[in-house]
C-alpha positions in Angstrom: 133.1 119.2 89.3 130.5 116.8 90.1 131.2 114.9 87.4 135.1 113.8 88.0 134.1 112.9 91.6 131.4 110.9 90.9 133.4 109.3 88.1 136.1 108.9 90.7 133.4 107.1 93.3 131.5 105.0 90.9 133.9 102.1 90.4 131.4 99.5 89.1 131.5 100.7 85.5 131.6 96.8 84.2 128.6 95.5 84.3 130.4 92.3 86.0 131.4 94.2 88.9 127.7 96.0 89.3 126.4 92.2 88.9 128.5 90.7 91.5 128.0 94.0 93.8 123.9 93.2 93.7 124.4 89.3 94.1 126.8 90.4 97.5 123.4 92.5 98.2 121.1 89.6 98.1 123.8 87.6 100.2 124.5 86.1 103.8 127.0 88.7 104.3 125.2 92.0 102.9 126.2 94.4 105.4 129.4 95.1 103.9 128.3 95.1 100.5 125.3 97.5 101.4 127.9 99.8 103.0 129.9 99.9 99.6 126.4 100.2 97.5 125.8 103.3 99.9 129.2 104.6 99.1 129.2 104.2 95.5 125.8 105.2 94.5 125.3 108.3 97.5 127.4 110.9 95.4 125.3 110.0 91.9 122.0 110.4 93.8 122.9 113.6 95.4 124.1 114.8 92.0 121.0 114.0 90.4 118.6 115.2 92.8 120.4 118.5 92.4 120.2 118.3 89.3 116.1 117.4 89.1 115.7 120.8 91.7 115.2 118.5 94.7 116.1 121.5 97.6 119.0 120.8 99.6 116.9 120.0 102.6 114.9 117.3 101.0 117.7 115.5 99.2 119.2 113.2 102.1 115.1 112.0 102.9 114.7 111.3 99.4 118.0 109.7 98.9 116.7 107.6 101.6 113.8 106.7 100.6 115.6 105.7 96.9 117.5 103.2 99.1 114.5 101.7 101.4 113.2 100.9 97.3 116.3 99.3 96.6 116.0 97.1 99.7 112.8 96.1 99.3 113.4 95.7 95.3 116.8 93.5 95.4 116.0 90.2 96.4 113.8 89.6 93.6 116.0 92.0 91.5 117.2 90.3 87.9 119.9 92.6 86.4 120.0 92.8 82.8 123.6 93.8 81.5 122.1 94.9 78.5 120.2 97.5 80.0 121.3 100.7 81.7 121.0 100.2 86.3 121.8 103.9 86.5 119.2 105.0 84.3 116.7 102.5 86.4 118.0 103.9 89.4 117.3 107.6 88.0 114.0 106.8 87.6 113.6 105.6 90.8 114.6 109.2 92.0 112.5 110.9 90.2 109.5 109.1 90.7 110.2 109.0 94.5 110.4 112.8 94.5 107.2 112.9 92.2 105.5 110.9 95.0 106.7 112.9 97.5 105.6 116.1 95.8 102.4 114.8 95.4 102.1 114.4 99.2 102.9 117.6 99.9 100.3 118.8 97.2 97.4 116.5 99.0 99.1 117.6 102.3 97.6 121.4 101.7 94.2 120.8 100.5 91.8 121.8 103.2 89.0 118.8 104.5 86.4 120.0 102.0 89.1 119.3 99.0 89.4 123.0 97.9 93.1 123.5 98.1 94.8 125.9 100.0 95.8 129.6 98.8 99.6 129.7 97.5 101.3 132.5 99.5 102.4 135.1 97.2 105.7 135.8 96.8 105.2 139.9 96.7 102.3 141.4 98.0 99.9 142.8 95.8 99.2 146.1 97.5 102.2 148.0 99.3 101.2 150.4 102.0 103.4 153.9 101.2 104.2 156.5 104.2 101.6 159.0 104.9 
C-alpha cells in the first residue's frame, strides 16, 4: 500500500521536474515550491522513518528536522541528475535519526559520566503470594 501511495504522490520522477522544483525552492517565489516539496516528500520520509524503526511518536519531529536541513542546504545545493536525490534524502533522514538517538543516550548519562541503568522489561524477582 505504501509503495502505491508513494508512487502516486511523488511525481518528480523525472530529473527535469526535480531540478525545476529545486530551482524554485531557491527562487523569490519559494513559498509555493516549499509547500509542494513538503506535500510530495512527507509521505516518502514517513515511510522511510517507519522502515528505519522510528517510533510513531518521533516521526513528525524527525521529518521536520530533515526539512530544516533542506532549508539550510538548498540555497547552495547542486543537483546532479546522475546521482539519486532520494538516496541523498534518505541518508539525511537516517543521519538525523542517529543524531537524535545519540542525544537521547547522552541525556541518560549522570553527572559523573556513568550511564543510568536501563529498566528491565521483566523483573528478575517475582514475588509469590504466601
